[in-house]
C-alpha positions in Angstrom: 17.8 -17.4 -16.6 14.9 -14.4 -15.8 15.1 -12.9 -12.5 11.9 -13.4 -11.2 10.3 -10.1 -8.8 8.3 -10.1 -5.9 6.0 -7.7 -3.6 5.8 -8.6 -0.1 2.4 -6.4 1.4 2.1 -7.1 5.4 5.7 -7.9 5.5 5.9 -7.9 9.2 9.7 -9.4 9.9 9.6 -11.0 6.5 8.9 -14.5 6.7 7.5 -15.1 3.9 10.5 -12.7 2.0 13.4 -15.5 3.0 12.6 -17.9 1.1 12.3 -16.2 -2.1 15.1 -14.2 -2.0 16.8 -17.4 -1.1 16.0 -18.7 -4.6 17.4 -15.5 -6.5 14.0 -13.5 -6.5 14.5 -9.5 -6.6 11.7 -8.0 -3.9 10.6 -5.1 -5.9 8.2 -3.7 -2.7 7.4 -4.7 0.5 5.0 -2.7 3.6 4.7 -3.0 6.9 2.9 -0.4 8.9 4.1 -1.6 12.3 6.8 0.5 13.6 8.8 -2.3 15.3 8.2 -4.9 13.2 9.2 -2.4 9.9 12.7 -1.7 12.2 13.2 -5.6 12.5 13.1 -6.1 8.6 15.4 -3.1 8.0 18.0 -4.4 10.1 17.9 -7.8 8.1 16.9 -7.0 4.8 18.4 -3.7 4.1 15.6 -1.7 3.1 12.6 -0.4 5.1 9.3 -1.8 3.9 6.7 1.5 3.1 4.2 2.2 5.3 0.2 1.7 5.5 -0.9 -0.2 2.2 -4.0 1.6 2.6 -2.1 4.9 1.2 -0.1 3.8 -1.3 -1.9 3.3 -4.9 -1.4 0.6 -7.1 0.3 2.2 -10.1 3.3 3.2 -7.2 3.9 -0.4 -6.6 6.4 -1.4 -9.3 5.3 -4.8 -11.7 6.0 -8.2 -10.0 5.6 -12.0 -11.0 4.5 -13.0 -7.7 2.6 -11.5 -4.6 3.1 -12.1 -1.1 0.7 -11.7 1.8 0.2 -12.7 5.2 -2.3 -10.0 5.5 -4.0 -9.8 9.5 -5.6 -12.6 10.7 -7.1 -10.9 14.3 -10.5 -10.1 12.5 -10.7 -14.3 12.1 -8.5 -15.8 14.8 -9.5 -18.0 17.2 -8.4 -16.0 19.8 -9.7 -13.0 18.9 -13.5 -12.0 18.2 -13.6 -13.3 15.0 -15.5 -10.6 13.1 -14.2 -11.5 10.0 -14.9 -8.7 7.0 -16.9 -7.3 9.8 -13.7 -5.7 11.5 -11.5 -3.1 9.4 -8.2 -5.4 9.8 -10.5 -8.1 8.0 -10.9 -5.9 5.0 -7.1 -5.9 4.1 -7.8 -8.9 1.5 -9.2 -5.9 -0.3 -6.1 -4.2 -0.7 -4.4 -7.3 -1.8 -7.6 -7.3 -4.4 -6.9 -4.3 -5.3 -3.0 -4.5 -6.1 -3.8 -7.4 -7.9 -6.6 -5.8 -10.1 -4.1 -3.5 -11.5 -0.5 -5.7 -11.8 -2.4 -9.0 -13.0 1.0 -11.2 -11.4 1.4 -14.8 -12.4 1.2 -16.3 -9.3 0.1 -15.6 -5.4 0.8 -16.6 -1.8 -1.6 -15.8 0.5 -1.2 -17.2 4.4 -3.7 -17.0 7.7 -5.4 -18.4 10.5 -6.8 -21.9 10.0 -10.4 -20.2 11.8 -10.3 -18.5 8.4 -11.6 -21.5 6.7 -14.4 -22.3 8.7 -15.6 -18.4 9.7 -18.9 -17.8 9.0 -19.7 -21.3 8.5 -17.2 -20.9 5.5 -18.8 -17.8 3.8 -15.7 -15.9 4.4 -13.2 -17.8 2.7 -15.5 -18.3 -0.5 -15.6 -15.0 -0.4 -12.0 -14.5 -0.6 -11.7 -17.8 -3.2 -14.6 -16.0 -5.5 -13.1 -12.5 -5.6 -9.5 -14.2 -6.6 -11.3 -16.0 -9.6 -13.1 -13.3 -10.6 -9.5 -11.6 -10.8 -8.3 -15.1 -13.0 -6.7 -16.8 -10.5 -7.0 -20.6 -10.6 -6.2 -21.4 -6.7 -5.2 -24.2 -4.2 -5.3 -24.0 -0.9 -4.4 -26.5 2.8 -4.1 -25.8 6.2 -0.5 -26.9 6.8 1.3 -27.6 10.5 4.8 -26.1 11.0 5.1 -29.6 13.3 5.2 -30.9 9.6 8.2 -28.9 8.7 10.8 -29.5 11.3 9.5 -27.2 13.7 8.8 -28.1 17.5 5.7 -25.9 17.2 1.8 -26.8 16.9 1.1 -24.1 14.2 -1.9 -24.7 11.9 -2.2 -21.7 9.0 -3.8 -21.7 5.7 -1.5 -21.4 2.7 -3.3 -20.3 -0.8 -1.5 -20.6 -3.7 -2.6 -19.3 -7.1 -1.7 -18.9 -10.6 -2.9 -17.4 -13.4 -2.2 -20.2 -15.7 -4.5 -22.5 -14.8 -2.7 -25.9 -15.5 0.5 -24.7 -13.2 -2.4 -24.4 -11.1 -3.8 -28.2 -11.5 0.1 -29.5 -10.9 1.1 -27.7 -8.1 0.3 -29.9 -5.2 0.2 -29.7 -1.4 1.9 -33.0 -0.4 4.8 -32.8 1.2 7.6 -35.4 3.2 7.0 -34.8 6.5 10.3 -33.6 8.7 10.3 -34.6 12.2 11.1 -32.0 15.3 13.1 -32.2 18.3 12.8 -29.5 20.7 15.9 -29.5 22.2 17.0 -28.1 18.2 15.8 -24.8 19.3 16.3 -24.8 23.1 19.6 -22.5 24.5 21.1 -23.5 27.9 19.2 -22.2 30.8 22.7 -20.5 32.0 22.7 -18.5 28.8 19.1 -17.4 29.2 18.3 -14.0 30.7 17.3 -14.3 34.1 14.5 -11.9 33.6 12.5 -15.1 31.4 12.6 -16.9 34.3 8.8 -17.1 36.3 9.0 -16.4 40.0 9.2 -18.9 42.8 5.3 -19.4 43.0 4.6 -19.4 39.8 6.8 -22.3 39.6 5.4 -24.0 42.7 2.3 -24.0 41.2 2.9 -25.3 37.6 4.8 -28.1 39.9 1.8 -28.6 41.6 -0.4 -29.0 38.4 2.0 -32.0 36.9 1.7 -34.0 40.1 1.3 -37.5 38.8 1.3 -36.6 35.0 4.6 -37.8 33.1 7.1 -35.1 33.0 9.9 -35.3 30.6 12.7 -33.1 29.7 13.1 -30.9 27.7 9.1 -29.9 27.8 6.9 -27.1 27.5 4.5 -26.9 30.0 1.6 -25.3 28.4 -1.3 -23.7 30.1 -4.7 -23.1 28.1 -7.5 -21.1 29.0 -9.4 -23.0 31.4 -5.5 -23.1 33.5 -5.1 -26.8 32.6 -1.7 -28.0 32.2 0.0 -30.4 29.4 3.7 -31.1 29.0 4.5 -31.4 25.7 7.6 -32.2 23.2 6.5 -28.9 21.6 5.5 -25.8 22.0 1.8 -24.7 21.2 1.2 -21.4 18.4 3.4 -18.6 19.6 0.8 -15.9 20.2 0.7 -12.1 20.7 -1.4 -11.4 23.5 -1.3 -14.7 25.3 -0.7 -14.5 29.0 3.3 -14.3 29.5 3.7 -17.8 31.3 0.8 -19.3 28.9 4.2 -21.8 27.9 7.4 -22.5 30.0 10.4 -24.0 29.1 10.4 -27.3 31.3 8.4 -25.0 33.9 10.4 -22.9 34.4 11.4 -20.1 32.2 10.0 -18.2 28.8 11.7 -18.7 25.9 14.3 -15.9 24.9 13.9 -14.3 21.4 16.5 -16.3 19.9 14.7 -19.3 20.8 11.6 -17.7 19.4 13.0 -16.9 15.8 14.1 -20.7 16.0 10.6 -21.6 16.6 9.3 -20.3 13.3 12.8 -21.7 11.8 14.1 -18.1 10.9 18.0 -17.6 10.5 21.1 -17.9 13.4 21.9 -15.2 11.0 18.9 -13.1 11.3 19.4 -9.8 13.8 17.7 -8.8 16.6 17.4 -5.4 16.9 14.4 -5.0 19.2 13.5 -5.5 22.7 12.1 -8.7 23.9 8.9 -7.8 24.2 8.8 -7.0 20.4 10.2 -10.0 19.3 7.9 -12.1 21.3 5.0 -9.9 19.2 6.8 -10.0 16.1 7.2 -14.1 16.4 3.9 -14.4 17.3 2.8 -13.0 13.8 5.0 -14.3 11.7 5.0 -17.5 9.5 6.9 -21.0 9.9 9.8 -19.8 7.1 10.5 -24.0 6.4 6.4 -24.0 5.7 6.7 -21.5 3.4 9.9 -22.4 1.7 8.5 -25.9 0.7 5.7 -24.4 -1.0 7.6 -21.1 -2.6 10.0 -24.4 -4.2 7.0 -25.8 -5.9 6.2 -22.5 -7.3 9.7 -21.8 -8.1 9.2 -25.1 -10.4 6.3 -24.3 -12.0 6.7 -20.2 -12.8 9.9 -21.6 -14.4 8.3 -24.8 -16.4 
């Protein structure tokens, strides 16, 4: 069986790579400009990703069958200024376009926040789809939620798959059987968690007062939204890089540990932690839900090998 090759752009800590590694694909190139994320990536995959993709000529990137790209989402995120292509981070899509133009891989898998679909009344997303079509890619897309893939995290992301083969794209389906999630499956015992992760007594008292009269259950995540309203949930809300430190507390008393954050994104237990907790918090906030990518990757693989 031929070994299929892929490249991992805007690689982060490798969440999109893991399912393709599992299927026996060969990663021939990766790129990540953030040094702390690159350190985590190197520790877990045995190779240091190349740096700033804007400085790497397309002809220096090896030929590949699949391009993976979770291109920066801050330009479209509901938590950001939502400037889209007016923001330089938004133009990272055009780096993908530049590489596709040169290499023409058989398939692509792109990921972004769901707000990309509606940004600028849908015009931004149409630019993305139009440019992919002009490059010869037949594309399907869907907004998927990590909650439906066995992870106790409400995280909605748009996934775009593209093939140069029109029949393969027509055959691909985003239909999946939903998998149940359990918050207890990702939580560590409080006694095993670093004491620094526990909220102050004042914050705990404030949280307790805010849920007075509400149905409280355990385990749970007490989530504070931007207006200060507290919800008691059986799952985490989307992990975010720039959120307030205490925006979601396990059972109203502590923050998630580094291992719990990785579990909420579906990373394996063997995934090595080599950076401080604040970096893992930032890295998981920027990462993908691995089981979601895995289900899509397996469907893509079946069509690429057909």
